[in-house]
C-alpha positions as CSV (number, residue, x, y, z in Angstrom):
1,X,-30.9,-20.0,13.3
2,X,-34.2,-18.5,12.1
3,X,-36.6,-16.7,14.5
4,X,-40.4,-16.3,14.0
5,X,-41.1,-12.9,12.4
6,X,-43.7,-10.5,13.6
7,X,-46.5,-10.5,11.1
8,X,-48.5,-7.4,12.2
9,X,-46.1,-4.7,13.6
10,X,-47.6,-2.2,16.0
11,X,-47.5,1.6,15.5
12,X,-44.5,1.7,17.8
13,X,-42.8,-0.8,15.7
14,X,-43.3,1.1,12.5
15,X,-42.0,4.3,13.9
16,X,-39.0,2.8,15.4
17,X,-40.3,2.5,18.9
18,X,-39.0,0.4,21.7
19,X,-40.9,-2.6,20.4
20,X,-39.5,-2.5,16.8
21,X,-38.3,-6.0,16.1
22,X,-34.8,-6.9,15.2
23,X,-34.9,-10.5,14.1
24,X,-32.0,-12.8,13.1
25,X,-33.1,-14.6,9.9
26,X,-29.9,-16.2,9.1
27,X,-27.4,-16.9,11.8
28,X,-24.8,-17.9,9.2
29,X,-22.3,-20.7,9.0
30,X,-18.9,-20.6,10.4
31,X,-16.2,-20.9,7.6
32,X,-12.5,-21.3,8.1
33,X,-10.0,-20.9,5.4
34,X,-6.6,-22.6,5.0
35,X,-4.9,-19.9,7.0
36,X,-7.2,-20.2,10.0
37,X,-9.2,-17.0,9.3
38,X,-12.9,-17.6,10.4
39,X,-15.8,-15.8,8.7
40,X,-19.6,-15.8,9.1
41,X,-22.5,-13.7,7.6
42,X,-25.5,-12.8,9.7
43,X,-28.7,-11.4,8.4
44,X,-31.3,-9.4,10.5
45,X,-34.8,-8.4,9.6
46,X,-35.8,-5.0,11.0
47,X,-39.0,-2.9,10.9
48,X,-38.5,0.6,12.1
49,X,-36.5,3.8,11.9
50,X,-32.7,4.2,12.1
51,X,-31.5,0.7,11.2
52,X,-27.9,1.7,11.4
53,X,-28.3,2.1,15.2
54,X,-29.6,-1.4,15.6
55,X,-26.5,-3.3,14.4
56,X,-23.4,-1.3,15.2
57,X,-20.0,-2.0,13.7
58,X,-19.0,-3.2,17.2
59,X,-21.8,-5.7,17.6
60,X,-20.6,-9.1,18.4
61,X,-21.7,-12.3,16.5
62,X,-24.9,-13.8,18.1
63,X,-23.1,-17.3,18.3
64,X,-19.4,-16.9,18.1
65,X,-18.6,-13.9,20.3
66,X,-15.0,-13.7,19.1
67,X,-16.0,-12.7,15.6
68,X,-16.0,-9.0,14.7
69,X,-17.8,-7.1,12.0
70,X,-15.8,-6.0,9.0
71,X,-18.6,-5.0,6.7
72,X,-22.2,-4.0,7.2
73,X,-24.9,-3.6,4.4
74,X,-28.4,-2.1,5.0
75,X,-31.0,-2.5,2.4
76,X,-34.7,-1.3,2.3
77,X,-37.1,-3.9,1.1
78,X,-40.3,-3.2,-0.9
79,X,-42.6,-3.8,2.1
80,X,-40.7,-1.3,4.2
81,X,-38.6,-3.5,6.3
82,X,-34.8,-3.4,6.4
83,X,-32.4,-6.2,5.7
84,X,-29.1,-5.7,7.7
85,X,-26.3,-8.0,6.6
86,X,-23.0,-8.2,8.6
87,X,-19.8,-10.0,7.6
88,X,-17.8,-11.2,10.6
89,X,-14.2,-12.3,10.7
90,X,-11.9,-13.5,13.5
91,X,-9.7,-16.3,14.8
92,X,-10.8,-19.0,17.2
93,X,-9.1,-18.1,20.5
94,X,-9.3,-21.9,21.6
95,X,-7.6,-23.0,18.3
96,X,-5.2,-20.3,17.1
97,X,-3.8,-21.6,13.8
98,X,-0.2,-22.4,13.0
99,X,1.5,-20.3,10.2
100,X,1.5,-21.6,6.8
101,X,4.7,-21.6,4.7
102,X,5.6,-21.5,0.9
103,X,8.9,-21.7,-0.7
104,X,9.7,-20.3,-4.3
105,X,13.1,-21.2,-5.9
106,X,13.9,-19.6,-9.3
107,X,16.9,-18.6,-11.4
108,X,18.0,-15.4,-13.0
109,X,20.7,-14.5,-15.5
110,X,23.6,-12.7,-14.0
111,X,26.8,-11.2,-15.6
112,X,29.4,-14.0,-15.6
113,X,32.1,-11.6,-14.0
114,X,29.8,-11.5,-10.8
115,X,30.1,-15.2,-10.2
116,X,32.0,-15.9,-6.9
117,X,34.4,-18.2,-8.8
118,X,35.1,-15.9,-11.8
119,X,38.6,-14.8,-10.8
120,X,39.7,-18.1,-9.1
121,X,38.4,-20.6,-11.6
122,X,37.0,-19.0,-14.8
123,X,39.0,-16.1,-15.9
124,X,41.8,-15.3,-13.6
125,X,42.9,-11.9,-12.5
126,X,42.8,-9.1,-15.0
127,X,46.3,-8.4,-16.4
128,X,47.7,-4.9,-15.7
129,X,46.8,-2.7,-18.7
130,X,44.3,-5.4,-20.1
131,X,44.8,-8.5,-22.2
132,X,44.3,-12.2,-22.0
133,X,43.3,-14.3,-18.9
134,X,42.4,-17.9,-18.3
135,X,40.1,-19.9,-20.6
136,X,40.2,-17.3,-23.4
137,X,39.0,-14.4,-21.3
138,X,39.9,-10.9,-22.4
139,X,40.1,-7.7,-20.4
140,X,40.2,-4.1,-21.5
141,X,42.8,-1.6,-20.5
142,X,40.8,-0.7,-17.4
143,X,40.8,-4.3,-16.2
144,X,37.0,-4.8,-17.1
145,X,36.0,-8.2,-18.5
146,X,35.1,-8.1,-22.2
147,X,34.5,-11.7,-23.4
148,X,35.7,-15.2,-23.7
149,X,37.3,-15.5,-27.1
150,X,38.2,-18.7,-28.8
151,X,41.6,-20.2,-28.3
152,X,43.1,-22.9,-30.4
153,X,45.9,-25.5,-30.4
154,X,46.6,-26.0,-34.1
155,X,43.1,-26.3,-35.6
156,X,41.5,-27.6,-32.4
157,X,39.3,-25.2,-30.3
158,X,40.5,-25.6,-26.8
159,X,37.8,-23.6,-24.9
160,X,34.5,-24.6,-26.4
161,X,32.7,-24.4,-23.0
162,X,33.7,-20.8,-22.6
163,X,33.4,-19.1,-26.0
164,X,30.7,-16.5,-25.9
165,X,29.7,-17.0,-22.2
166,X,28.5,-13.7,-20.8
167,X,26.1,-14.8,-18.1
168,X,25.2,-17.6,-15.7
169,X,22.0,-18.8,-14.0
170,X,21.9,-17.8,-10.2
171,X,19.5,-19.7,-8.1
172,X,17.5,-17.7,-5.6
173,X,14.7,-18.4,-3.1
174,X,11.9,-16.7,-1.4
175,X,10.5,-18.1,1.9
176,X,7.0,-16.9,2.8
177,X,5.1,-17.1,6.1
178,X,1.5,-16.3,6.5
179,X,-0.2,-16.1,9.9
180,X,-3.6,-15.1,11.1
181,X,-3.5,-13.4,14.5
182,X,-5.2,-11.0,16.8
183,X,-1.9,-9.2,17.4
184,X,-0.8,-6.3,15.2
185,X,2.9,-6.1,14.3
186,X,5.0,-3.8,16.5
187,X,7.2,-1.0,15.2
188,X,10.2,-3.0,16.2
189,X,9.1,-5.9,13.9
190,X,8.4,-3.5,11.1
191,X,11.9,-2.0,11.5
192,X,13.5,-5.4,10.7
193,X,12.6,-5.1,7.0
194,X,15.6,-4.8,4.8
195,X,18.0,-6.5,7.2
196,X,19.6,-9.9,7.6
197,X,17.4,-12.3,9.5
198,X,19.6,-14.4,11.7
199,X,19.6,-15.7,15.3
200,X,16.2,-15.3,16.9
201,X,14.9,-13.4,13.8
202,X,15.8,-16.1,11.4
203,X,12.8,-17.8,9.6
204,X,11.6,-20.9,11.3
205,X,8.8,-23.4,11.0
206,X,6.5,-23.1,14.0
207,X,3.9,-25.8,15.0
208,X,2.0,-25.9,18.3
209,X,3.4,-28.5,20.7
210,X,6.6,-28.9,18.7
211,X,10.0,-27.1,18.8
212,X,10.6,-24.5,16.1
213,X,12.6,-25.9,13.2
214,X,15.1,-23.7,11.2
215,X,14.3,-23.2,7.6
216,X,16.6,-25.4,5.4
217,X,19.4,-23.1,4.4
218,X,22.6,-23.7,2.4
219,X,25.7,-23.3,4.6
220,X,27.1,-20.5,2.4
221,X,23.9,-18.3,2.3
222,X,21.8,-16.2,4.7
223,X,18.2,-14.8,4.7
224,X,17.1,-11.2,4.7
225,X,13.6,-10.1,5.7
226,X,12.5,-8.4,2.3
227,X,8.8,-7.7,2.9
228,X,6.1,-7.5,5.6
229,X,2.4,-6.9,4.8
230,X,-0.7,-7.3,7.0
231,X,-4.5,-7.0,6.2
232,X,-7.1,-6.3,8.9
233,X,-10.5,-7.9,8.8
234,X,-12.7,-7.0,11.9
235,X,-10.1,-7.1,14.6
236,X,-8.0,-9.9,13.1
237,X,-4.8,-9.6,11.0
238,X,-3.5,-11.7,8.2
239,X,0.4,-11.1,8.5
240,X,2.7,-12.1,5.6
241,X,6.5,-12.0,5.7
242,X,8.9,-12.7,2.9
243,X,12.5,-13.7,3.4
244,X,15.1,-13.5,0.6
245,X,18.0,-16.0,0.2
246,X,21.4,-14.5,-0.5
247,X,23.9,-15.6,-3.1
248,X,27.0,-17.6,-2.2
249,X,28.8,-14.6,-0.8
250,X,25.9,-14.1,1.7
251,X,24.2,-10.7,2.4
252,X,26.8,-7.9,3.0
253,X,26.8,-7.4,6.7
254,X,28.1,-3.9,6.3
255,X,25.0,-2.9,4.4
256,X,22.2,-5.2,5.6
257,X,23.1,-6.0,9.2
258,X,21.6,-3.8,12.0
259,X,23.9,-2.5,13.5
260,X,26.5,-2.9,10.6
261,X,29.3,-5.4,10.8
262,X,32.0,-4.6,8.2
263,X,32.9,-7.8,6.2
264,X,36.5,-9.1,6.7
265,X,38.8,-8.7,3.6
266,X,39.1,-11.8,1.5
267,X,42.3,-13.8,1.9
268,X,44.3,-15.4,-0.9
């Protein structure tokens, strides 16, 4: 919204007196990004002294009062007036946005001896003092896996799928949640980083007017809160959380549970 400018400032105007005009020349448009963060830029025209006192960093937006200043720029024009530009950010209190979610699934190469089925299905238990196991596997004298070597029946190779296998592809996933909010994270929330996220702390899909839905999770895996970050603009925060999916043995509750719960020994 543009206002009529004062063409002939008075002496009091020029010296920063009580009548010095502060005029909105551009009320700005309200923009909202996909996460629900709203922003607007306002420009004022000012003729006088001490322009920094005319638009303080706590000044509310002239239209949307729930927006707060994140950045202010003051520039002197050639004719002596000041252009004061303020960038506002905030979240609409009447329409607080739902979080947005992202899922990344990828694979990584891991040593074959770390596979959950290595002993039971692939290579068997290491012989005392080393030697041969299942499917051509060979162990050194300390019981450490060395390799899958070829085995034959006559001239026929009997373990072609295992010869030379040293690694396997492990599927892993990262679940990301991004939320725009007026509320800063608490110390208790920050203390959850690095621990298993289960029960009330498990990742969920949240939508206004609907019950929370658990994130799809394989039955033999668990999530761990691996990262939290937040960025402040004005008085509004963009909060990001990352949850890491475990392997098939789940996260070790003796290490990653708060308080620790020692895992039960495996049974034959």
